[in-house]
C-alpha positions in Angstrom: 105.0 95.1 122.8 104.7 98.9 122.7 107.0 101.4 121.0 110.6 101.7 122.5 109.7 100.8 126.0 107.4 98.7 128.1 108.1 95.6 126.0 106.9 92.3 127.1 108.6 89.0 126.7 107.7 87.3 123.4 106.6 83.7 123.2 109.3 81.5 121.7 109.0 81.5 118.0 107.8 78.3 116.3 109.5 76.4 113.6 109.9 78.2 110.3 111.3 81.5 109.3 111.9 83.6 112.4 112.0 86.8 110.4 108.6 86.1 108.8 107.1 85.5 112.2 108.6 88.7 113.6 107.3 90.6 110.6 103.8 89.2 111.1 103.9 90.0 114.8 105.1 93.6 114.4 102.7 94.1 111.4 99.7 93.0 113.7 100.8 95.5 116.4 101.1 98.3 113.9 97.7 97.6 112.3 96.0 97.2 115.7 97.5 100.5 116.9 99.7 99.0 119.6 102.6 100.6 117.7 101.0 103.8 116.4 102.1 105.8 113.4 105.0 108.0 114.2 106.3 105.9 117.1 109.9 104.6 117.2 110.6 100.9 117.3 112.9 99.5 120.0 116.5 99.3 118.8 117.9 96.2 117.1 119.4 94.7 120.3 116.2 95.2 122.3 114.1 93.6 119.6 116.6 90.7 119.3 116.4 90.1 123.1 112.6 90.5 123.0 112.2 87.9 120.2 115.2 85.8 121.3 116.8 85.9 117.9 120.0 87.4 116.4 120.4 91.0 115.4 120.8 90.0 111.6 117.3 88.3 111.9 115.9 91.6 113.3 117.5 93.5 110.4 115.9 91.2 107.9 112.5 91.7 109.6 112.8 95.5 109.5 113.7 95.4 105.9 110.6 93.3 105.3 108.4 95.8 107.1 110.0 98.7 105.2 109.3 96.9 101.9 105.6 96.9 102.6 105.7 100.6 103.8 104.9 100.0 107.4 108.2 101.3 108.8 111.0 103.6 107.7 114.5 103.2 108.9 116.2 106.7 109.3 119.9 106.8 109.3 121.2 107.6 112.8 117.7 108.0 114.2 116.3 104.5 114.4 113.2 103.0 112.7 109.8 104.7 112.8 106.3 103.4 112.2 105.0 105.1 109.1 102.0 102.9 108.1 101.8 105.0 104.9 98.4 103.8 103.7 98.7 105.2 100.2 102.1 103.7 99.7 100.9 100.4 101.2 97.9 100.3 98.9 100.0 101.3 95.9 102.5 98.5 96.5 99.7 95.8 96.7 97.5 97.1 93.9 100.4 97.7 91.5 101.5 94.1 91.9 97.9 93.0 91.0 97.8 95.2 88.0 101.1 94.0 86.8 100.0 90.4 86.9 96.5 90.8 85.5 97.6 92.9 82.4 95.2 95.8 83.1 94.9 98.4 80.4 94.8 102.2 80.7 91.2 102.3 79.7 90.4 99.8 82.4 91.8 102.2 84.9 89.8 105.1 83.5 86.6 103.1 83.8 87.3 102.5 87.5 88.0 106.2 88.0 84.7 107.0 86.4 82.8 105.1 89.1 85.0 106.4 91.9 84.7 110.1 91.0 81.0 109.9 90.5 80.7 108.6 94.1 83.3 111.1 95.3 81.2 114.0 93.8 78.0 112.8 95.4 79.7 112.5 98.8 81.4 115.9 98.3 78.0 117.5 98.0 77.2 116.2 101.5 80.6 116.4 103.2 82.7 119.2 101.6 83.7 122.2 103.7 83.7 125.7 102.2 87.5 125.9 102.4 87.7 122.6 100.4 85.4 124.1 97.8 87.6 127.2 97.6 90.6 124.9 97.1 88.9 123.0 94.4 87.9 126.2 92.6 91.5 127.4 92.8 92.8 124.1 91.5 90.4 124.2 88.6 91.4 127.8 87.7 95.1 126.8 87.7 94.3 123.7 85.6 92.5 125.8 83.0 95.6 127.8 82.5 98.0 124.9 82.2 100.2 125.5 79.2 102.5 122.5 79.0 102.8 118.9 79.9 104.4 119.4 83.3 101.9 121.9 84.5 99.1 119.8 83.1 100.3 116.8 85.2 100.6 118.8 88.4 97.2 120.6 87.8 95.4 117.4 87.0 96.6 115.6 90.1 95.8 118.6 92.3 92.3 119.0 90.9 91.3 115.3 91.1 93.1 114.9 94.4 91.1 117.7 96.0 87.9 116.3 94.6 88.6 112.9 96.1 89.6 114.4 99.4 86.3 116.3 99.5 84.5 113.0 99.7 86.0 112.4 103.2 86.1 108.7 102.3 89.6 107.3 103.0 89.2 104.3 100.6 88.0 106.5 97.7 90.9 108.9 98.4 93.5 106.2 98.4 92.1 104.5 95.3 91.9 107.7 93.4 95.4 108.9 94.3 96.9 105.6 93.2 94.9 105.2 90.0 95.5 108.8 88.9 99.2 108.4 89.6 99.2 105.2 87.6 97.3 106.8 84.8 99.8 109.6 84.5 102.8 107.3 84.9 101.6 105.3 81.9 101.0 108.5 79.8 104.3 110.1 80.9 106.3 107.1 79.6 105.4 108.0 76.0 107.4 111.3 75.2 105.5 113.5 72.9 102.6 110.9 72.8 99.5 110.4 74.9 100.4 112.8 77.7 101.4 115.7 75.5 98.3 115.3 73.4 96.2 115.0 76.6 97.6 118.3 77.7 96.7 119.9 74.4 93.2 118.4 74.3 92.3 119.0 78.0 90.9 122.5 77.2 87.9 120.8 75.7 87.1 119.5 79.2 87.0 122.9 80.9 83.2 123.1 80.5 82.7 119.7 82.2 85.0 120.7 85.1 83.1 124.0 85.6 79.8 122.2 85.5 81.0 119.8 88.1 82.3 122.5 90.4 79.1 124.5 90.0 77.1 121.5 91.0 79.3 121.0 94.1 78.9 124.6 95.0 75.1 124.2 94.8 75.3 120.9 96.8 73.2 119.4 94.0 73.9 115.6 94.1 72.2 114.7 90.8 73.8 117.6 88.9 77.2 116.6 90.4 76.6 113.0 89.4 75.8 113.9 85.8 78.7 116.3 85.5 81.2 113.8 86.9 79.9 111.1 84.5 80.2 113.5 81.5 83.7 114.7 82.5 85.1 111.1 82.8 83.3 109.8 79.8 84.8 112.6 77.7 88.2 111.9 79.3 88.0 108.2 78.5 86.9 109.0 74.9 89.8 111.4 74.5 92.4 109.0 75.8 90.9 106.1 73.9 91.2 108.1 70.7 94.8 108.9 71.4 95.7 105.3 72.1 93.9 104.1 69.0 95.7 106.7 66.9 99.0 105.3 68.2 97.7 101.7 67.8 98.4 100.7 71.4 96.3 100.0 74.5 99.0 100.9 77.0 99.3 97.4 78.6 103.0 97.2 78.4 103.4 100.7 79.7 100.9 99.9 82.4 103.0 97.0 83.7 106.1 99.1 83.7 104.4 102.0 85.5 102.8 99.6 88.1 106.3 98.2 88.8 107.7 101.7 89.3 104.9 102.6 91.7 105.3 99.3 93.6 109.0 100.0 94.0 108.4 103.5 95.2 109.7 105.1 92.0 
C-alpha cells in the first residue's frame, strides 16, 4: 500500500488482534519507505476497506501508531507519517531506563563515551558553518546567567557538537540523554540544576579547549578535551548529588516517564 492512493488489496487478517496486525503492517511500510515521512495515510474508510475491518479498528490502529511516534493525526487534515526518529528513540529508551533504575551518573558516563566519539568524528566531518555555530553557542553558553539560559545554552552547545559528528545514531542518543539529564536536574528546584548553572563557569576552559581542537581538526586533542570536559562535568554533578544525599534514581524514573509520554 502507498500513501493515500494506489492501495492494493490486503490479504485477509489472521486470527488475533486485527488492530495489532494493521499496526505491524503499516509500521513495516513506514520503516521500509513505502509510506515515506510527510506522506498522508488514506482516510479511515479507505483503510477499513483495504484491511476489511471496521472504522473503529482503524482508529485503534492509528492511535497505536501515534503512540510510537510513527504518525500524527491532525485535526481536520488527516493522519501524516512523521516517523520522528528522536521521539521514537526517546519513547523506547525511556521505558528501558524506567525499568532498569538507571542513575544520573550512569547517563553521564554514557555521554562521556558518545561525546568523545562525536568530537573525533567532528574533526573529520564538520563543515565551517557548523564550527561557526558551535563557537557561537559556546559564547552564549559562557554568558549564561541563570538556570533557564543555562539549560537552553547547554542543549544548544552539546546538540551542535553531536550534529557535527554527522552520525545519526550519536545525534539521537545525545539529544535524548542530554534532555533526560536536564529533566532530572530540573525536577529539583533550587537544587542540582541551579548549582550546575552556578558551577558551569569552571568548565569554560574545557569547552574552549575542545572548540580549539575542533578548529585545528586535531583528533587527539579533541579526544582529550572531550574526556576532560565530561569528566569534570560528571565530578561536578556527582558532588552535587552527594551533597544532597541522593543519586537521582527516583527523579530519573519520573523524567524518563515524562519523555516517554512526550511531556
